[in-house]
N, CA, C and O atoms as a printed pandas DataFrame, in Angstrom:
     atom_number atom_name residue_name chain_id  residue_number  x_coord  y_coord  z_coord
0              1         N          MET        A               1    7.378  -10.379    2.834
1              2        CA          MET        A               1    5.844  -10.458    2.931
2              3         C          MET        A               1    5.520  -10.494    4.293
3              4         O          MET        A               1    6.350  -11.150    4.922
4              5         N          GLY        A               2    4.614  -10.030    4.983
5              6        CA          GLY        A               2    4.217  -10.074    6.360
6              7         C          GLY        A               2    2.852   -9.598    6.599
7              8         O          GLY        A               2    2.356   -8.791    5.813
8              9         N          TRP        A               3    2.185  -10.037    7.646
9             10        CA          TRP        A               3    1.115   -9.508    8.125
10            11         C          TRP        A               3    1.439   -8.462    9.421
11            12         O          TRP        A               3    2.374   -8.603   10.209
12            13         N          ARG        A               4    0.430   -7.378    9.443
13            14        CA          ARG        A               4    0.694   -6.488   10.451
14            15         C          ARG        A               4   -0.722   -6.293   10.871
15            16         O          ARG        A               4   -1.686   -6.408   10.114
16            17         N          GLY        A               5   -0.787   -5.910   12.468
17            18        CA          GLY        A               5   -1.958   -5.824   13.016
18            19         C          GLY        A               5   -2.568   -6.935   13.762
19            20         O          GLY        A               5   -2.182   -8.083   13.544
20            21         N          GLY        A               6   -3.383   -6.719   14.526
21            22        CA          GLY        A               6   -3.977   -7.951   15.587
22            23         C          GLY        A               6   -5.311   -8.512   15.193
23            24         O          GLY        A               6   -5.986   -8.149   14.230
24            25         N          ALA        A               7   -5.596   -9.431   16.056
25            26        CA          ALA        A               7   -7.034  -10.166   15.642
26            27         C          ALA        A               7   -7.882   -8.801   15.889
27            28         O          ALA        A               7   -7.605   -7.845   16.613
28            29         N          GLY        A               8   -9.212   -9.064   14.898
29            30        CA          GLY        A               8  -10.097   -7.760   14.813
30            31         C          GLY        A               8   -9.822   -6.567   14.539
31            32         O          GLY        A               8  -10.686   -5.690   14.548
32            33         N          ARG        A               9   -8.506   -6.336   14.236
33            34        CA          ARG        A               9   -8.098   -5.075   13.664
34            35         C          ARG        A               9   -7.915   -5.304   12.147
35            36         O          ARG        A               9   -7.895   -6.465   11.740
36            37         N          SER        A              10   -7.779   -4.276   11.284
37            38        CA          SER        A              10   -7.349   -4.147    9.822
38            39         C          SER        A              10   -5.807   -4.750    9.773
39            40         O          SER        A              10   -4.928   -4.249   10.474
40            41         N          ARG        A              11   -5.586   -5.713    9.011
41            42        CA          ARG        A              11   -4.285   -6.064    8.779
42            43         C          ARG        A              11   -3.819   -5.633    7.233
43            44         O          ARG        A              11   -4.658   -5.266    6.409
44            45         N          TRP        A              12   -2.730   -5.695    6.998
45            46        CA          TRP        A              12   -2.234   -5.348    5.501
46            47         C          TRP        A              12   -1.180   -6.409    5.385
47            48         O          TRP        A              12   -0.550   -6.940    6.299
48            49         N          ARG        A              13   -1.107   -6.615    4.132
49            50        CA          ARG        A              13    0.008   -7.172    3.465
50            51         C          ARG        A              13    0.700   -6.748    2.493
51            52         O          ARG        A              13    0.026   -6.305    1.563
52            53         N          TRP        A              14    2.079   -6.717    2.338
53            54        CA          TRP        A              14    2.783   -6.125    1.578
54            55         C          TRP        A              14    2.898   -7.140    0.395
55            56         O          TRP        A              14    3.518   -8.180    0.619
56            57         N          ALA        A              15    2.409   -6.956   -0.730
57            58        CA          ALA        A              15    2.355   -8.108   -1.900
58            59         C          ALA        A              15    3.394   -8.222   -2.534
59            60         O          ALA        A              15    3.259   -8.162   -3.756
60            61         N          GLY        A              16    4.707   -8.412   -2.027
61            62        CA          GLY        A              16    5.814   -8.535   -2.662
62            63         C          GLY        A              16    6.695   -7.199   -2.685
63            64         O          GLY        A              16    6.092   -6.129   -2.765
64            65         N          ARG        A              17    8.100   -7.206   -2.619
65            66        CA          ARG        A              17    8.602   -5.818   -2.763
66            67         C          ARG        A              17    8.491   -4.991   -3.928
67            68         O          ARG        A              17    8.546   -3.762   -3.872
68            69         N          SER        A              18    8.309   -5.761   -5.165
69            70        CA          SER        A              18    8.159   -5.024   -6.396
70            71         C          SER        A              18    7.415   -6.141   -7.139
71            72         O          SER        A              18    7.647   -7.333   -6.939
72            73         N          ARG        A              19    6.550   -5.701   -7.966
73            74        CA          ARG        A              19    5.884   -6.722   -8.908
74            75         C          ARG        A              19    6.983   -6.876  -10.202
75            76         O          ARG        A              19    7.437   -7.956  -10.581
76            77         N          ARG        A              20    7.245   -5.798  -10.680
77            78        CA          ARG        A              20    8.410   -5.688  -11.664
78            79         C          ARG        A              20    9.408   -4.607  -11.626
79            80         O          ARG        A              20    9.039   -3.432  -11.635
80            81         N          ALA        A              21   10.612   -4.926  -11.586
81            82        CA          ALA        A              21   11.712   -4.158  -11.679
82            83         C          ALA        A              21   12.628   -4.035  -12.595
83            84         O          ALA        A              21   12.929   -5.073  -13.184
84            85         N          TRP        A              22   13.236   -2.936  -12.930
85            86        CA          TRP        A              22   14.058   -2.767  -14.127
86            87         C          TRP        A              22   14.969   -1.619  -13.618
87            88         O          TRP        A              22   14.639   -0.856  -12.710
88            89         N          THR        A              23   16.160   -1.568  -14.297
89            90        CA          THR        A              23   17.201   -0.550  -14.165
90            91         C          THR        A              23   16.151    0.940  -14.234
91            92         O          THR        A              23   15.473    1.387  -15.158
92            93         N          GLY        A              24   16.358    1.387  -12.957
93            94        CA          GLY        A              24   15.876    2.782  -12.770
94            95         C          GLY        A              24   14.396    2.958  -12.521
95            96         O          GLY        A              24   13.885    4.074  -12.431
96            97         N          GLY        A              25   13.592    1.615  -12.393
97            98        CA          GLY        A              25   12.047    1.764  -12.082
98            99         C          GLY        A              25   11.555    0.571  -11.746
99           100         O          GLY        A              25   12.175   -0.467  -11.977
100          101         N          PHE        A              26   10.471    0.600  -11.208
101          102        CA          PHE        A              26    9.677   -0.549  -10.619
102          103         C          PHE        A              26    8.075   -0.178  -10.741
103          104         O          PHE        A              26    7.618    0.936  -10.996
104          105         N          VAL        A              27    7.371   -1.335  -10.506
105          106        CA          VAL        A              27    5.890   -1.304  -10.393
106          107         C          VAL        A              27    5.743   -2.029   -9.134
107          108         O          VAL        A              27    6.456   -3.020   -8.974
108          109         N          ALA        A              28    4.817   -1.640   -8.096
109          110        CA          ALA        A              28    4.661   -2.326   -6.893
110          111         C          ALA        A              28    3.129   -2.377   -6.485
111          112         O          ALA        A              28    2.444   -1.413   -6.825
112          113         N          THR        A              29    2.587   -3.312   -5.856
113          114        CA          THR        A              29    1.352   -3.529   -5.347
114          115         C          THR        A              29    1.296   -3.643   -4.044
115          116         O          THR        A              29    2.140   -4.316   -3.452
116          117         N          VAL        A              30    0.343   -3.037   -3.422
117          118        CA          VAL        A              30   -0.014   -3.028   -1.839
118          119         C          VAL        A              30   -1.277   -3.611   -1.733
119          120         O          VAL        A              30   -2.250   -3.157   -2.335
120          121         N          ARG        A              31   -1.325   -4.627   -0.975
121          122        CA          ARG        A              31   -2.994   -5.273   -0.502
122          123         C          ARG        A              31   -2.970   -4.909    1.028
123          124         O          ARG        A              31   -2.054   -4.908    1.850
124          125         N          VAL        A              32   -4.334   -4.594    1.115
125          126        CA          VAL        A              32   -4.771   -4.199    2.456
126          127         C          VAL        A              32   -5.942   -5.254    2.434
127          128         O          VAL        A              32   -6.795   -5.440    1.566
128          129         N          THR        A              33   -5.727   -5.923    3.699
129          130        CA          THR        A              33   -6.760   -7.049    4.216
130          131         C          THR        A              33   -7.282   -6.799    5.610
131          132         O          THR        A              33   -6.665   -6.602    6.657
132          133         N          ALA        A              34   -8.516   -6.853    5.372
133          134        CA          ALA        A              34   -9.499   -6.644    6.905
134          135         C          ALA        A              34   -9.267   -7.769    7.926
135          136         O          ALA        A              34   -9.278   -8.924    7.501
136          137         N          GLY        A              35   -9.106   -7.593    8.938
137          138        CA          GLY        A              35   -8.861   -8.776    9.888
138          139         C          GLY        A              35  -10.156   -9.381   10.211
139          140         O          GLY        A              35  -10.883   -9.482    9.222
140          141         N          SER        A              36  -10.634   -9.794   11.263
141          142        CA          SER        A              36  -11.935  -10.456   11.691
142          143         C          SER        A              36  -13.142   -9.714   11.686
143          144         O          SER        A              36  -14.213  -10.310   11.803
144          145         N          SER        A              37  -13.085   -8.267   11.542
145          146        CA          SER        A              37  -13.768   -7.282   11.343
146          147         C          SER        A              37  -13.877   -6.349   10.006
147          148         O          SER        A              37  -12.802   -5.965    9.545
148          149         N          ALA        A              38  -14.969   -5.985    9.400
149          150        CA          ALA        A              38  -15.052   -5.094    8.118
150          151         C          ALA        A              38  -14.427   -3.907    8.497
151          152         O          ALA        A              38  -14.379   -3.499    9.657
152          153         N          ILE        A              39  -13.874   -3.266    7.374
153          154        CA          ILE        A              39  -13.312   -1.793    7.656
154          155         C          ILE        A              39  -13.957   -0.964    6.747
155          156         O          ILE        A              39  -14.227   -1.320    5.601
156          157         N          GLY        A              40  -14.273    0.379    7.317
157          158        CA          GLY        A              40  -15.000    1.520    6.433
158          159         C          GLY        A              40  -14.033    2.269    5.440
159          160         O          GLY        A              40  -14.426    2.764    4.384
160          161         N          SER        A              41  -12.806    2.302    5.858
161          162        CA          SER        A              41  -11.762    2.960    5.201
162          163         C          SER        A              41  -10.547    2.602    5.616
163          164         O          SER        A              41  -10.511    1.884    6.616
164          165         N          TRP        A              42   -9.232    3.008    4.958
165          166        CA          TRP        A              42   -7.934    2.470    5.172
166          167         C          TRP        A              42   -6.962    3.704    4.713
167          168         O          TRP        A              42   -7.174    4.457    3.762
168          169         N          THR        A              43   -5.919    3.734    5.551
169          170        CA          THR        A              43   -4.719    4.544    5.411
170          171         C          THR        A              43   -3.380    3.723    5.259
171          172         O          THR        A              43   -3.068    2.904    6.123
172          173         N          VAL        A              44   -2.646    3.934    4.225
173          174        CA          VAL        A              44   -1.208    3.247    4.093
174          175         C          VAL        A              44   -0.164    4.143    4.227
175          176         O          VAL        A              44   -0.246    4.997    3.344
176          177         N          THR        A              45    0.812    4.315    4.981
177          178        CA          THR        A              45    1.954    5.047    4.845
178          179         C          THR        A              45    3.193    4.272    4.401
179          180         O          THR        A              45    3.499    3.250    5.015
180          181         N          LEU        A              46    3.881    4.676    3.428
181          182        CA          LEU        A              46    4.813    4.172    2.658
182          183         C          LEU        A              46    5.948    5.243    2.726
183          184         O          LEU        A              46    5.758    6.429    2.457
184          185         N          THR        A              47    7.291    4.651    3.157
185          186        CA          THR        A              47    8.240    5.836    3.055
186          187         C          THR        A              47    9.315    5.002    1.855
187          188         O          THR        A              47    9.839    3.896    1.989
188          189         N          LEU        A              48    9.404    5.814    0.849
189          190        CA          LEU        A              48   10.131    5.428   -0.238
190          191         C          LEU        A              48   11.540    5.597    0.120
191          192         O          LEU        A              48   11.900    6.533    0.835
192          193         N          PRO        A              49   12.414    4.657   -0.387
193          194        CA          PRO        A              49   13.983    4.936   -0.218
194          195         C          PRO        A              49   14.485    6.131   -0.877
195          196         O          PRO        A              49   13.823    6.446   -1.865
196          197         N          SER        A              50   15.572    6.959   -0.576
197          198        CA          SER        A              50   16.237    7.801   -1.137
198          199         C          SER        A              50   16.265    7.636   -2.754
199          200         O          SER        A              50   16.522    6.541   -3.253
200          201         N          GLY        A              51   16.024    8.627   -3.437
201          202        CA          GLY        A              51   16.058    8.365   -4.957
202          203         C          GLY        A              51   14.760    8.006   -5.698
203          204         O          GLY        A              51   14.562    8.347   -6.864
204          205         N          ALA        A              52   13.878    7.293   -4.952
205          206        CA          ALA        A              52   12.654    6.779   -5.417
206          207         C          ALA        A              52   11.598    7.685   -5.467
207          208         O          ALA        A              52   11.422    8.557   -4.616
208          209         N          THR        A              53   10.873    7.499   -6.464
209          210        CA          THR        A              53    9.580    8.609   -6.696
210          211         C          THR        A              53    8.361    7.950   -7.573
211          212         O          THR        A              53    8.420    7.288   -8.609
212          213         N          VAL        A              54    7.232    8.368   -6.788
213          214        CA          VAL        A              54    6.120    7.689   -7.386
214          215         C          VAL        A              54    5.878    8.460   -8.767
215          216         O          VAL        A              54    5.866    9.691   -8.781
216          217         N          THR        A              55    5.682    7.686   -9.954
217          218        CA          THR        A              55    5.366    8.349  -11.252
218          219         C          THR        A              55    4.039    8.201  -11.638
219          220         O          THR        A              55    3.633    9.089  -12.388
220          221         N          ASN        A              56    3.155    7.221  -11.300
221          222        CA          ASN        A              56    1.822    6.758  -11.526
222          223         C          ASN        A              56    1.413    6.008  -10.477
223          224         O          ASN        A              56    2.236    5.459   -9.744
224          225         N          ALA        A              57    0.037    5.898  -10.283
225          226        CA          ALA        A              57   -0.634    5.265   -9.333
226          227         C          ALA        A              57   -2.004    5.017   -9.572
227          228         O          ALA        A              57   -2.604    5.753  -10.356
228          229         N          TRP        A              58   -2.615    4.035   -8.976
229          230        CA          TRP        A              58   -3.996    3.510   -9.123
230          231         C          TRP        A              58   -4.619    2.903   -8.339
231          232         O          TRP        A              58   -4.070    1.939   -7.805
232          233         N          ASN        A              59   -5.876    3.219   -8.015
233          234        CA          ASN        A              59   -6.778    2.408   -6.898
234          235         C          ASN        A              59   -6.585    3.156   -5.416
235          236         O          ASN        A              59   -7.180    2.760   -4.414
236          237         N          ALA        A              60   -5.818    4.110   -5.419
237          238        CA          ALA        A              60   -5.735    5.103   -4.129
238          239         C          ALA        A              60   -5.539    6.435   -4.451
239          240         O          ALA        A              60   -5.162    6.794   -5.567
240          241         N          ASN        A              61   -5.796    7.257   -3.448
241          242        CA          ASN        A              61   -5.430    8.642   -3.403
242          243         C          ASN        A              61   -3.854    8.707   -2.689
243          244         O          ASN        A              61   -3.594    7.871   -1.824
244          245         N          ARG        A              62   -3.071    9.476   -2.985
245          246        CA          ARG        A              62   -1.766    9.682   -2.593
246          247         C          ARG        A              62   -1.431   11.129   -2.259
247          248         O          ARG        A              62   -1.759   12.096   -2.945
248          249         N          SER        A              63   -0.680   11.165   -1.025
249          250        CA          SER        A              63   -0.068   12.456   -0.773
250          251         C          SER        A              63    1.404   12.163   -0.712
251          252         O          SER        A              63    1.953   11.291   -0.039
252          253         N          GLY        A              64    1.992   13.095   -1.583
253          254        CA          GLY        A              64    3.332   12.979   -1.758
254          255         C          GLY        A              64    3.893   11.979   -2.695
255          256         O          GLY        A              64    3.387   10.862   -2.812
256          257         N          ASP        A              65    5.018   12.396   -3.420
257          258        CA          ASP        A              65    5.632   11.554   -4.588
258          259         C          ASP        A              65    7.171   11.014   -4.027
259          260         O          ASP        A              65    7.704   10.123   -4.688
260          261         N          SER        A              66    7.630   11.356   -3.251
261          262        CA          SER        A              66    8.745   10.780   -2.693
262          263         C          SER        A              66    8.633   10.857   -1.250
263          264         O          SER        A              66    7.754   11.472   -0.648
264          265         N          GLY        A              67    9.936    9.944   -0.542
265          266        CA          GLY        A              67    9.955   10.105    0.890
266          267         C          GLY        A              67    8.728    9.693    1.593
267          268         O          GLY        A              67    8.048    8.845    1.014
268          269         N          ALA        A              68    8.346   10.099    2.647
269          270        CA          ALA        A              68    7.018    9.573    3.205
270          271         C          ALA        A              68    5.652    9.949    2.258
271          272         O          ALA        A              68    5.356   11.072    1.850
272          273         N          THR        A              69    4.942    8.739    2.039
273          274        CA          THR        A              69    4.064    9.197    1.264
274          275         C          THR        A              69    2.732    8.492    2.038
275          276         O          THR        A              69    2.848    7.611    2.889
276          277         N          ARG        A              70    1.670    8.955    1.655
277          278        CA          ARG        A              70    0.301    8.510    2.526
278          279         C          ARG        A              70   -0.662    8.010    1.418
279          280         O          ARG        A              70   -0.876    8.751    0.459
280          281         N          TRP        A              71   -1.184    6.942    1.487
281          282        CA          TRP        A              71   -2.167    6.401    0.671
282          283         C          TRP        A              71   -3.394    6.249    1.380
283          284         O          TRP        A              71   -3.407    5.725    2.494
284          285         N          THR        A              72   -4.644    6.754    0.703
285          286        CA          THR        A              72   -6.194    6.444    1.192
286          287         C          THR        A              72   -6.952    5.832    0.194
287          288         O          THR        A              72   -6.744    6.015   -1.006
288          289         N          ASN        A              73   -7.815    5.119    0.644
289          290        CA          ASN        A              73   -8.812    4.484   -0.276
290          291         C          ASN        A              73   -9.493    5.498   -1.158
291          292         O          ASN        A              73   -9.695    6.641   -0.750
292          293         N          VAL        A              74   -9.864    5.084   -2.405
293          294        CA          VAL        A              74  -11.040    5.972   -3.040
294          295         C          VAL        A              74  -12.324    5.338   -2.876
295          296         O          VAL        A              74  -12.425    4.253   -2.303
296          297         N          ALA        A              75  -13.276    5.940   -3.335
297          298        CA          ALA        A              75  -14.596    5.797   -3.020
298          299         C          ALA        A              75  -15.187    4.357   -3.282
299          300         O          ALA        A              75  -16.175    3.959   -2.665
300          301         N          TYR        A              76  -14.498    3.555   -4.281
301          302        CA          TYR        A              76  -14.973    2.381   -4.421
302          303         C          TYR        A              76  -14.219    1.165   -3.788
303          304         O          TYR        A              76  -14.500    0.012   -4.116
304          305         N          ASN        A              77  -13.361    1.429   -2.972
305          306        CA          ASN        A              77  -12.555    0.396   -2.380
306          307         C          ASN        A              77  -12.150    0.675   -0.873
307          308         O          ASN        A              77  -11.156    0.153   -0.368
308          309         N          GLY        A              78  -13.000    1.545   -0.188
309          310        CA          GLY        A              78  -12.681    1.761    1.255
310          311         C          GLY        A              78  -13.320    0.642    2.229
311          312         O          GLY        A              78  -12.814    0.283    3.293
312          313         N          GLN        A              79  -14.424    0.196    1.719
313          314        CA          GLN        A              79  -15.193   -0.726    2.635
314          315         C          GLN        A              79  -14.668   -2.305    2.178
315          316         O          GLN        A              79  -14.920   -2.818    1.088
316          317         N          VAL        A              80  -14.027   -2.821    3.075
317          318        CA          VAL        A              80  -13.385   -3.975    2.819
318          319         C          VAL        A              80  -14.064   -4.967    3.915
319          320         O          VAL        A              80  -13.898   -4.668    5.097
320          321         N          GLY        A              81  -14.770   -6.055    3.618
321          322        CA          GLY        A              81  -15.560   -7.238    4.410
322          323         C          GLY        A              81  -14.320   -7.834    5.153
323          324         O          GLY        A              81  -13.158   -7.820    4.747
324          325         N          ALA        A              82  -14.837   -8.405    6.424
325          326        CA          ALA        A              82  -14.009   -9.304    7.246
326          327         C          ALA        A              82  -13.365  -10.198    6.513
327          328         O          ALA        A              82  -14.072  -10.889    5.779
328          329         N          GLY        A              83  -11.768  -10.451    6.501
329          330        CA          GLY        A              83  -11.214  -11.429    5.833
330          331         C          GLY        A              83  -11.011  -11.105    4.208
331          332         O          GLY        A              83  -10.539  -12.007    3.516
332          333         N          GLN        A              84  -11.344   -9.895    3.622
333          334        CA          GLN        A              84  -11.531   -9.698    2.376
334          335         C          GLN        A              84  -10.333   -8.794    1.937
335          336         O          GLN        A              84   -9.666   -8.421    2.902
336          337         N          SER        A              85   -9.919   -8.375    0.795
337          338        CA          SER        A              85   -8.774   -7.530    0.723
338          339         C          SER        A              85   -9.143   -6.600   -0.525
339          340         O          SER        A              85  -10.032   -6.897   -1.323
340          341         N          THR        A              86   -8.403   -5.501   -0.604
341          342        CA          THR        A              86   -8.337   -4.712   -1.865
342          343         C          THR        A              86   -6.974   -4.470   -2.339
343          344         O          THR        A              86   -6.162   -4.931   -1.537
344          345         N          GLU        A              87   -6.444   -3.924   -3.331
345          346        CA          GLU        A              87   -4.970   -3.838   -3.681
346          347         C          GLU        A              87   -5.172   -2.272   -4.321
347          348         O          GLU        A              87   -6.183   -1.735   -4.773
348          349         N          PHE        A              88   -3.847   -1.796   -4.174
349          350        CA          PHE        A              88   -3.566   -0.566   -5.011
350          351         C          PHE        A              88   -2.133   -0.853   -5.478
351          352         O          PHE        A              88   -1.453   -1.780   -5.039
352          353         N          GLY        A              89   -1.696    0.121   -6.508
353          354        CA          GLY        A              89   -0.303   -0.180   -7.118
354          355         C          GLY        A              89    0.144    1.352   -7.536
355          356         O          GLY        A              89   -0.594    2.334   -7.626
356          357         N          PHE        A              90    1.356    1.285   -7.731
357          358        CA          PHE        A              90    1.973    2.478   -8.177
358          359         C          PHE        A              90    3.348    1.869   -9.121
359          360         O          PHE        A              90    3.884    0.760   -9.134
360          361         N          GLN        A              91    3.620    3.107   -9.862
361          362        CA          GLN        A              91    4.853    2.875  -10.541
362          363         C          GLN        A              91    5.836    3.985  -10.345
363          364         O          GLN        A              91    5.408    5.137  -10.269
364          365         N          GLY        A              92    7.127    3.737  -10.256
365          366        CA          GLY        A              92    8.125    4.586   -9.595
366          367         C          GLY        A              92    9.416    4.675  -10.361
367          368         O          GLY        A              92    9.637    3.721  -11.108
368          369         N          SER        A              93   10.322    5.649  -10.319
369          370        CA          SER        A              93   11.419    5.626  -10.728
370          371         C          SER        A              93   12.536    5.518   -9.594
371          372         O          SER        A              93   12.343    6.095   -8.524
372          373         N          GLY        A              94   13.459    4.938   -9.770
373          374        CA          GLY        A              94   14.727    4.427   -8.658
374          375         C          GLY        A              94   14.471    3.163   -8.248
375          376         O          GLY        A              94   14.119    2.406   -9.152
376          377         N          THR        A              95   14.543    2.685   -7.116
377          378        CA          THR        A              95   14.300    1.412   -6.599
378          379         C          THR        A              95   13.632    0.975   -5.483
379          380         O          THR        A              95   13.795    1.612   -4.442
380          381         N          ALA        A              96   12.931    0.038   -5.489
381          382        CA          ALA        A              96   11.978   -0.384   -4.461
382          383         C          ALA        A              96   12.371   -1.273   -3.311
383          384         O          ALA        A              96   11.573   -1.863   -2.582
384          385         N          ALA        A              97   13.748   -1.308   -3.221
385          386        CA          ALA        A              97   14.411   -2.431   -2.268
386          387         C          ALA        A              97   14.025   -2.369   -0.981
387          388         O          ALA        A              97   14.309   -3.371   -0.325
388          389         N          SER        A              98   13.427   -1.443   -0.378
389          390        CA          SER        A              98   13.431   -1.457    0.973
390          391         C          SER        A              98   12.060   -0.507    1.391
391          392         O          SER        A              98   12.051    0.379    2.245
392          393         N          LEU        A              99   11.027   -0.905    0.627
393          394        CA          LEU        A              99    9.786   -0.447    0.929
394          395         C          LEU        A              99    9.229   -1.300    2.251
395          396         O          LEU        A              99    9.313   -2.527    2.310
396          397         N          ALA        A             100    8.698   -0.544    3.215
397          398        CA          ALA        A             100    7.942   -1.270    4.482
398          399         C          ALA        A             100    6.727   -0.398    4.732
399          400         O          ALA        A             100    6.975    0.597    5.413
400          401         N          PRO        A             101    5.394   -0.551    4.313
401          402        CA          PRO        A             101    4.104    0.030    4.611
402          403         C          PRO        A             101    3.758   -0.158    5.920
403          404         O          PRO        A             101    4.135   -1.188    6.477
404          405         N          THR        A             102    2.971    0.820    6.636
405          406        CA          THR        A             102    2.086    0.567    7.395
406          407         C          THR        A             102    0.822    0.622    7.300
407          408         O          THR        A             102    0.590    1.012    6.156
408          409         N          CYS        A             103   -0.303    0.423    7.948
409          410        CA          CYS        A             103   -1.578    0.347    7.545
410          411         C          CYS        A             103   -2.438    0.911    8.736
411          412         O          CYS        A             103   -1.931    0.710    9.840
412          413         N          ALA        A             104   -3.553    1.531    8.727
413          414        CA          ALA        A             104   -4.330    1.892    9.663
414          415         C          ALA        A             104   -6.049    1.665    8.994
415          416         O          ALA        A             104   -6.296    1.905    7.812
416          417         N          ALA        A             105   -6.959    1.244    9.840
417          418        CA          ALA        A             105   -8.134    1.093    9.335
418          419         C          ALA        A             105   -8.800    2.517    9.977
419          420         O          ALA        A             105   -8.332    2.946   11.032
420          421         N          GLY        A             106   -9.794    3.159    9.371
421          422        CA          GLY        A             106  -10.570    4.226    9.805
422          423         C          GLY        A             106  -11.941    3.800    9.946
423          424         O          GLY        A             106  -12.799    4.597   10.323
């Protein structure tokens, strides 16, 4: 787990490598946290390891099911107040051992 971004910018925190994992699959959660300023939208880029595929997702729009994936807010969770957070999650096949998201505020 770790924080990315600087003071006054959106920060994100990867809320664990995976919530649950089993042979051949996993469920993961990503938390987007605003820094000292509110944000009006967010985008997370997440590269899945070779062989991993997204099979289901919630609380975000996504582009791509494998390799480089792009996640953006949905209508109800784009605005995040200063110091507040929102989460999205997904289920996948394969392994989530090396997930490393990056985040940008819009």
